[in-house]
C-alpha positions in Angstrom: 43.5 -18.5 26.2 43.9 -19.6 22.9 45.7 -17.3 20.3 43.7 -15.5 17.9 45.0 -15.7 14.2 44.6 -13.0 11.9 43.0 -13.9 8.4 45.6 -13.4 5.4 45.2 -10.0 3.5 44.5 -10.1 -0.1 44.4 -6.9 -0.9 45.6 -4.9 -3.9 49.1 -5.0 -2.6 49.1 -9.0 -1.9 49.8 -11.4 -4.7 46.1 -12.3 -5.3 45.2 -12.6 -9.0 41.7 -11.5 -8.2 42.7 -7.7 -8.4 44.6 -8.2 -11.4 41.4 -9.4 -13.6 39.1 -7.0 -15.4 35.6 -8.2 -15.3 33.3 -7.1 -17.8 30.1 -5.8 -17.0 27.4 -6.1 -19.4 25.0 -3.2 -20.4 22.6 -2.1 -17.6 18.9 -2.4 -18.2 17.3 1.1 -19.5 14.0 -0.1 -19.7 11.2 -1.4 -17.0 11.7 -4.5 -14.8 8.0 -5.4 -14.7 5.7 -5.8 -17.5 2.7 -4.6 -15.8 1.9 -2.4 -12.7 2.3 -3.8 -9.6 1.2 -2.9 -6.4 2.3 -4.1 -2.8 0.1 -3.5 0.4 2.7 -3.2 3.5 2.9 -2.6 7.1 5.2 0.5 8.3 7.9 -2.0 8.7 8.0 -3.1 4.8 6.3 -6.7 5.9 3.8 -7.1 3.5 0.1 -7.9 4.7 -1.9 -11.0 4.4 -4.3 -9.6 1.5 -6.6 -12.8 1.3 -10.0 -11.4 0.4 -9.0 -7.7 -0.6 -9.2 -6.1 -4.0 -8.2 -3.2 -5.9 -9.6 -0.8 -8.4 -7.8 1.2 -10.6 -9.2 4.4 -12.0 -8.2 7.2 -14.4 -10.1 10.2 -13.8 -13.6 8.7 -13.0 -13.1 6.0 -15.7 -12.6 2.4 -14.3 -9.5 0.8 -15.7 -9.3 -2.3 -13.9 -10.0 -4.6 -10.8 -8.0 -7.4 -9.3 -7.6 -9.5 -6.4 -4.7 -9.3 -4.0 -2.9 -12.7 -3.1 -2.1 -13.5 0.3 1.2 -11.8 0.0 0.3 -8.4 -0.2 0.5 -8.4 -4.2 -1.7 -7.1 -7.1 -1.0 -7.0 -10.6 -2.9 -5.0 -13.3 -2.4 -6.7 -16.6 -4.0 -4.0 -18.5 -1.6 -1.3 -17.4 2.0 -1.4 -18.8 5.0 0.1 -17.5 6.4 2.7 -17.0 3.0 4.4 -16.6 2.5 7.5 -18.7 -0.5 9.0 -16.6 -1.6 8.9 -12.9 -4.1 6.6 -11.6 -6.3 6.6 -8.5 -6.0 3.4 -6.5 -8.7 2.1 -4.2 -8.2 -0.8 -1.9 -11.5 -2.8 -0.6 -12.3 -5.9 0.9 -15.1 -8.6 -0.3 -17.7 -6.5 1.4 -17.0 -3.5 -0.4 -15.6 -1.6 2.6 -12.8 0.8 1.4 -9.7 0.8 3.1 -7.3 2.7 1.4 -7.2 5.5 -1.4 -3.9 6.5 -3.3 -2.9 8.6 -6.3 -0.2 6.7 -8.6 2.0 9.0 -10.2 3.0 9.0 -13.9 6.3 7.1 -14.6 5.9 4.2 -12.2 6.3 0.1 -12.6 5.7 -0.4 -9.0 4.0 1.4 -6.2 3.7 0.4 -2.3 0.7 1.3 0.0 2.3 1.5 3.5 -0.4 1.1 6.2 
């Protein structure tokens, strides 16, 4: 049976210079990461659906804001809606035949939204 060798310890008490150097961290971004509203349609385990042939409609009250087509990775972008959103929206997900699959309310103050299931 071979003897197990312990890896060297390079902790704070060691001779390593890695802990003696100071790293300057840049400022964290305070604004939104996404420029436009991004919707993800995922399964319960977080894996995106294959959404080829699906569409989404975004409403503000009863007024249609924009419709957009999903890509095959479960993502749709609404180019007319900047982020962070300032108002709430109603999202309708449907297929090419017009059959509605999901309806969700997107709250104000978001840049991305996930529809689960």
